[in-house]
C-alpha positions in Angstrom: 112.2 254.1 115.6 110.9 252.8 112.3 113.0 250.2 110.4 114.3 251.0 107.0 111.5 249.3 105.2 108.9 251.3 106.9 110.9 254.5 106.2 111.1 253.9 102.5 107.4 252.9 102.4 106.5 256.1 104.2 108.6 258.1 101.7 106.7 256.9 98.7 103.8 254.4 98.2 105.1 251.3 96.4 102.4 251.6 93.7 103.9 254.9 92.6 106.7 252.9 90.9 104.2 252.2 88.1 104.8 255.7 86.9 108.5 255.1 86.5 108.5 251.8 84.6 108.9 253.4 81.2 112.0 255.4 82.4 113.5 252.3 84.0 113.0 250.4 80.7 114.8 253.1 78.7 117.7 253.6 81.2 118.3 249.9 82.3 118.3 248.1 85.6 121.8 249.3 86.6 120.5 252.8 87.4 117.7 251.7 89.7 118.5 252.5 93.4 117.9 250.0 96.2 114.6 251.6 97.4 113.1 251.4 93.9 114.3 247.9 93.4 112.2 247.1 96.5 109.3 249.1 95.2 109.3 247.1 91.9 108.0 244.2 94.1 104.6 246.1 94.2 104.4 245.4 90.5 105.5 241.8 91.0 109.0 242.4 89.8 111.8 240.9 91.9 115.5 241.8 91.4 117.8 238.9 92.2 121.5 239.4 92.7 122.1 235.8 91.6 120.8 236.7 88.1 121.7 240.4 87.6 119.6 242.1 85.0 117.1 239.3 85.0 114.0 239.8 87.1 111.5 237.3 88.5 107.9 238.3 87.7 105.2 237.0 90.0 101.6 236.9 88.8 98.3 237.0 90.5 96.1 234.0 89.5 93.1 233.9 91.9 92.1 230.3 92.6 95.0 229.2 90.4 92.9 229.5 87.2 93.9 230.8 83.9 92.9 230.4 80.2 94.7 228.8 77.4 95.1 232.3 75.8 96.7 233.7 79.0 99.0 230.6 79.2 100.0 231.2 75.6 100.9 234.8 76.3 103.1 233.7 79.2 104.7 231.0 77.0 105.6 233.7 74.4 107.1 235.9 77.1 109.2 233.0 78.7 110.3 231.8 75.2 111.8 235.2 74.3 114.4 234.7 77.1 115.9 231.4 75.9 117.6 229.4 78.5 117.0 232.2 81.1 113.3 231.9 80.7 111.2 229.5 82.8 108.0 229.5 84.8 107.5 227.9 88.2 104.2 226.8 89.7 104.2 228.0 93.3 102.7 226.6 96.5 100.0 229.4 96.3 98.5 228.2 92.9 100.5 230.9 91.2 103.1 231.3 88.5 106.5 233.0 88.6 108.3 233.9 85.4 112.1 234.1 85.3 114.5 235.8 83.0 112.5 239.0 82.6 114.5 242.1 81.5 113.3 245.5 82.8 113.6 246.9 79.2 110.6 244.6 78.3 108.4 245.3 81.3 106.2 248.0 79.8 105.3 245.8 76.8 104.8 242.8 79.0 102.4 244.7 81.2 100.5 245.9 78.1 100.1 242.3 77.0 99.0 241.3 80.5 96.3 243.9 80.4 95.1 242.7 77.0 95.0 239.2 78.3 93.3 240.0 81.6 96.4 239.2 83.7 98.0 241.2 86.5 101.0 241.0 88.8 100.2 244.1 90.9 100.7 243.9 94.7 102.1 240.4 94.5 105.2 241.1 96.5 106.5 242.8 99.6 103.9 244.0 102.2 100.8 243.1 100.3 98.2 240.4 100.1 99.6 237.5 98.1 97.8 235.3 95.6 94.4 234.2 97.1 94.1 230.4 97.1 90.9 228.5 96.6 89.8 224.9 95.9 91.4 223.8 92.6 88.2 221.9 91.7 85.9 224.8 92.3 82.8 224.4 90.1 83.7 220.9 88.9 84.0 218.8 92.1 81.0 216.4 92.5 81.4 216.6 96.3 81.9 220.4 96.4 80.2 222.4 99.1 80.8 226.0 97.9 82.2 227.2 94.5 84.9 229.6 95.7 85.8 231.1 92.3 83.5 234.1 92.6 84.5 234.9 96.2 88.2 234.7 95.5 87.9 236.9 92.5 85.9 239.5 94.4 88.4 239.6 97.3 91.3 240.0 94.8 89.5 242.8 93.0 88.8 244.6 96.3 92.4 244.3 97.4 93.9 245.3 94.0 91.3 247.7 92.7 90.5 245.4 89.8 94.2 244.9 89.1 95.0 248.6 88.8 96.6 248.8 92.3 94.9 249.9 95.6 96.8 252.2 97.9 94.4 251.3 100.7 96.1 247.9 101.0 99.6 248.6 99.6 101.3 249.3 102.9 100.6 246.4 105.3 103.0 245.7 108.1 104.1 242.5 106.3 102.8 240.1 103.6 99.4 238.5 104.1 97.9 235.3 102.9 94.2 234.5 102.4 92.6 231.1 101.5 89.0 230.2 100.8 88.1 226.5 100.9 84.9 225.1 99.3 85.5 221.4 99.6 85.9 218.7 102.3 89.7 218.1 102.1 91.4 221.4 102.9 93.0 221.7 99.5 94.1 225.2 100.4 96.2 224.3 103.4 94.0 226.6 105.5 96.2 226.4 108.6 99.1 228.2 107.1 97.2 231.3 106.1 96.8 234.6 107.9 93.0 234.3 107.2 91.3 231.2 106.0 87.6 230.4 105.4 86.6 226.8 105.8 83.1 225.5 105.0 80.7 224.9 108.0 77.0 224.7 108.5 75.3 226.9 111.1 71.5 226.8 111.6 71.2 224.8 108.4 73.0 227.5 106.3 76.3 226.7 104.6 78.9 229.4 105.3 82.5 229.5 106.7 84.3 229.2 110.0 87.3 231.5 110.3 90.9 230.7 111.1 93.4 233.5 111.6 97.1 234.0 112.2 98.8 231.1 110.3 102.3 231.9 108.9 105.8 230.7 108.2 108.8 232.9 108.7 112.5 232.7 109.7 111.6 233.8 113.2 108.6 231.6 113.9 106.1 229.3 112.3 102.5 229.2 113.7 99.3 227.4 112.7 96.2 229.5 112.3 93.8 229.4 115.2 90.0 229.6 115.3 88.5 233.1 115.6 85.3 231.5 117.0 83.4 233.2 114.2 81.2 232.1 111.3 80.1 234.2 108.2 77.6 233.8 105.5 79.3 233.7 102.1 78.0 237.2 101.4 80.1 238.5 104.3 83.4 237.0 103.2 84.4 240.1 101.2 83.5 242.7 104.0 85.2 240.5 106.6 88.4 240.3 104.6 88.4 244.1 104.2 87.8 244.7 107.9 90.6 242.3 109.0 93.0 244.0 106.6 92.1 247.4 107.8 92.7 246.4 111.5 96.0 244.7 110.6 97.1 247.7 108.5 96.3 250.2 111.2 97.3 248.3 114.3 99.7 245.6 113.2 103.3 245.8 114.6 105.8 247.5 112.3 109.0 248.1 114.3 110.5 244.6 113.9 109.8 242.9 110.5 110.4 239.5 112.1 107.5 240.1 114.4 105.1 241.8 112.1 102.7 239.1 110.8 99.1 239.0 111.9 99.7 236.4 114.6 102.0 238.8 116.5 99.1 241.3 116.7 96.8 238.5 118.0 99.4 237.5 120.6 99.6 241.2 121.8 95.9 241.8 121.9 94.4 238.3 122.5 91.7 236.8 120.3 88.8 238.5 122.1 90.1 242.1 121.6 91.1 241.3 118.0 87.6 240.1 117.3 86.1 243.2 118.9 88.2 245.5 116.8 87.3 243.6 113.6 83.6 243.8 114.5 84.0 247.6 115.0 85.5 247.9 111.6 82.9 245.6 110.1 80.0 247.4 111.6 78.1 244.3 112.9 78.8 241.5 115.3 80.1 238.2 114.0 78.2 235.0 114.8 80.0 232.4 116.9 81.6 229.6 115.0 79.7 226.5 113.9 80.3 223.6 116.2 82.2 221.8 113.5 83.5 222.5 110.0 83.2 220.3 107.0 86.9 219.5 106.5 86.4 215.8 107.1 88.5 214.1 104.3 92.1 213.4 104.0 93.9 215.7 101.6 93.6 214.8 97.8 96.4 215.7 95.4 94.1 215.7 92.3 96.6 213.8 90.2 95.1 211.4 87.7 91.8 211.0 85.8 88.6 211.9 87.7 85.0 212.5 86.8 83.5 215.9 87.3 80.1 216.7 88.6 79.2 217.6 85.0 78.1 214.3 83.4 80.5 213.0 80.8 83.3 215.4 81.7 86.6 214.7 83.5 89.5 216.6 85.0 93.0 215.3 84.6 95.7 216.2 87.1 99.2 216.2 85.7 102.2 215.9 88.0 104.8 218.6 87.1 108.1 217.7 88.7 108.9 220.4 91.3 106.6 222.8 89.4 109.1 223.7 86.7 107.7 224.7 83.3 109.5 225.7 80.1 108.1 227.7 77.2 107.3 224.5 75.2 105.5 223.1 78.2 103.3 226.2 78.5 102.5 226.1 74.8 101.6 222.4 75.0 99.4 222.9 78.0 97.6 225.7 76.3 97.1 223.6 73.2 95.9 220.6 75.1 93.4 222.7 77.1 91.9 223.9 73.8 91.9 220.6 71.9 90.6 218.4 74.7 89.0 220.7 77.3 87.4 224.1 77.4 90.5 226.2 77.2 91.0 226.3 81.0 94.0 225.4 83.1 94.2 225.2 86.9 97.1 225.1 89.3 97.3 223.4 92.7 99.3 224.2 95.9 101.3 221.0 95.2 102.8 222.8 92.1 100.8 220.6 89.7 98.5 221.3 86.8 94.8 220.3 86.2 93.1 220.3 82.8 89.3 220.2 83.3 86.3 219.6 81.1 87.7 216.7 79.0 84.8 214.6 77.5 84.9 210.9 78.0 85.3 210.4 74.3 88.5 212.5 74.3 90.3 210.9 77.2 92.0 208.1 75.4 93.5 210.4 72.8 94.5 212.9 75.5 96.4 210.3 77.4 98.6 209.7 74.3 99.9 213.2 74.4 103.8 213.2 74.5 103.8 215.7 77.4 102.3 213.1 79.7 105.5 211.1 79.5 107.1 213.8 81.7 103.9 215.2 83.4 102.5 211.9 84.4 99.0 211.1 85.6 100.5 208.1 87.5 103.8 209.3 89.1 105.7 207.2 91.6 104.9 207.3 95.3 107.8 209.7 96.2 107.7 211.8 93.0 103.9 212.4 93.5 104.4 214.2 96.8 107.6 216.2 95.9 107.4 219.9 96.4 110.3 222.4 96.2 110.9 226.1 96.4 113.0 227.9 93.8 116.4 227.1 95.4 119.7 228.7 94.9 119.6 228.5 91.1 117.4 231.6 90.9 116.9 232.9 94.5 119.7 234.6 96.5 117.9 233.9 99.8 118.3 230.1 99.3 121.2 228.5 101.1 121.0 225.4 99.1 119.9 224.1 95.6 116.5 222.4 96.0 114.7 221.6 92.8 117.5 219.6 90.9 118.8 218.0 94.1 115.3 216.9 95.2 114.5 215.5 91.8 117.7 213.5 91.5 117.4 212.1 95.0 113.7 211.0 94.6 114.4 209.4 91.2 117.2 207.4 92.7 115.1 206.3 95.7 112.2 205.3 93.6 114.5 202.9 91.8 115.7 201.5 95.1 112.6 201.5 97.4 109.1 200.0 97.2 106.3 202.0 98.8 102.6 201.3 99.1 101.4 204.9 99.5 102.5 208.4 98.5 104.9 210.3 100.9 104.9 214.1 100.9 108.5 215.4 100.8 109.0 219.2 100.7 112.3 221.1 100.1 112.8 224.7 101.0 116.1 226.5 100.6 116.0 228.9 103.5 114.1 229.6 106.8 111.5 231.7 104.9 109.9 228.2 104.2 108.4 228.9 100.7 108.6 225.1 100.2 106.6 224.6 103.3 108.6 221.7 105.0 106.4 222.0 108.1 103.3 220.6 106.4 105.2 217.6 104.8 105.5 214.0 106.0 109.3 214.8 105.6 110.5 218.3 105.1 114.0 219.7 104.4 114.9 223.2 105.3 118.2 224.5 103.8 121.0 225.6 106.0 124.8 225.4 106.2 127.0 223.0 108.1 130.6 222.0 108.4 132.0 218.8 107.0 135.7 217.9 107.0 136.5 221.5 108.0 134.5 223.1 105.1 131.2 224.9 105.0 128.7 222.7 103.0 125.1 222.8 102.0 122.9 221.1 104.6 119.3 220.7 105.8 117.3 220.5 109.0 114.8 217.7 108.8 111.1 218.1 109.8 108.6 215.3 110.2 105.0 214.8 111.1 103.3 217.6 109.2 99.7 216.8 108.4 97.3 218.3 105.8 93.6 217.8 105.3 91.6 216.7 108.3 93.1 217.6 111.7 96.0 219.4 110.0 99.0 220.4 112.1 102.6 221.4 111.6 105.6 219.0 111.8 108.6 219.4 114.1 112.3 219.6 113.5 113.8 216.1 114.3 117.4 216.5 113.0 119.6 219.5 112.3 122.4 220.5 110.0 122.6 217.2 108.0 125.0 217.8 105.0 123.2 217.3 101.8 125.8 214.8 100.6 124.9 212.6 103.5 121.2 213.0 103.2 120.1 210.2 100.9 120.8 207.2 103.2 119.2 209.1 106.1 116.1 209.7 104.0 116.0 206.1 102.9 116.1 205.0 106.5 113.4 207.4 107.5 111.2 206.0 104.8 111.8 202.4 105.8 111.3 203.0 109.6 108.3 205.4 109.5 106.5 204.8 106.2 106.9 201.1 105.5 109.2 201.4 102.6 111.1 198.2 101.6 114.3 197.9 99.6 113.2 196.6 96.2 115.4 193.5 96.2 114.0 192.5 99.6 110.4 193.3 98.5 110.8 191.0 95.4 111.7 188.1 97.7 108.5 188.5 99.8 
């Protein structure tokens, strides 16, 4: 027996909602029934009960790259919604706009098309934003420039941004990452399919990982497929895997519908055989080792590019929150100092590339850098947060404001010698990825003094970069009001933090 989501997907392809946007805009959001509210996610529009009448709009920004002109369009859209309008950088190098009214959607989408932007197939049971190395094309130590590959895969999946019914009804959402550098900047292990650079027979291509995902039911790290592909075969392999998953993936239970559940049912050998049948040729066995041999970089600060005389500057954006003025400033700065390009990272930060040596000193005087620092504190530097209960009705706790306040206080109280990655997520869906953090907080509820209060489960030991692995839950149901001293003690016991008064005496 099909679940209700499979039933409404079978009744009408989600992409068909595109034909009804003008009607919805004229009639208003109150008249949209529940099924169609879900179908709007195929266009990147998310209804949130916590902000009735105000939608979230999720873009597709392959490799996290956009132009200053595109950023300016987004700034103008966000600006029109006043205090309701903000943009958040996500953990998939993407942007989500908040405050959107359904009445404005047709005009917003017209502006998107003019600017070369799209939000199609960015929600529900579709392939999400495809991540790639944020330094693609500018990293002096780069192995493969992933920009073209990521763009080709997105264009295949979305029919060049117009919508592709071949891949608009997967069993569940699907994540793809393509790495081109040595430090696993895409967090390969948490994707359904990930390509990591590897040499085989002297040729540089990719080893394949499959099955990584986070969900409320289960979290699993991707496993090697024992396969290697030439860069020319990345696109057809993505298509073959998606077809196999679309046609054979489990659909009865949405909590057991990600790719790893199919791999568990079939085993890796059968999964590979079915992919090869769809692909039309056998896959080479994996290279003996991949080239992920560095610790993870966060790209914050000033760094020389491989292009002589040019630099990229990574700006720390606290918990990824951007307002209209910030978007305008970033667009202007990219034009004035760089080449009009802006890049996003999976740590929710911003990179402005192609700044000449001669312009760096003036760039660093920009007022925005007082908030978006190139030298943030050790705790602030590694802070990541999901949306939280301010805008998301799935979140059980507020994350962004609470995380910021706690970190600011701890940075005044503690001395640390290295960055510590602290991730907050508001619910078991794990959008904030606490399992890959040094210390992760997953929102829940607990009881304190007879009352239900916001609380967290605490994860520790997540590792990114070389030898990446997921962390484990070490404490459960800690009330948020009691969390700060516990976090302080964890930092002292496990990460060498010292209380500043004591450190000053040493």
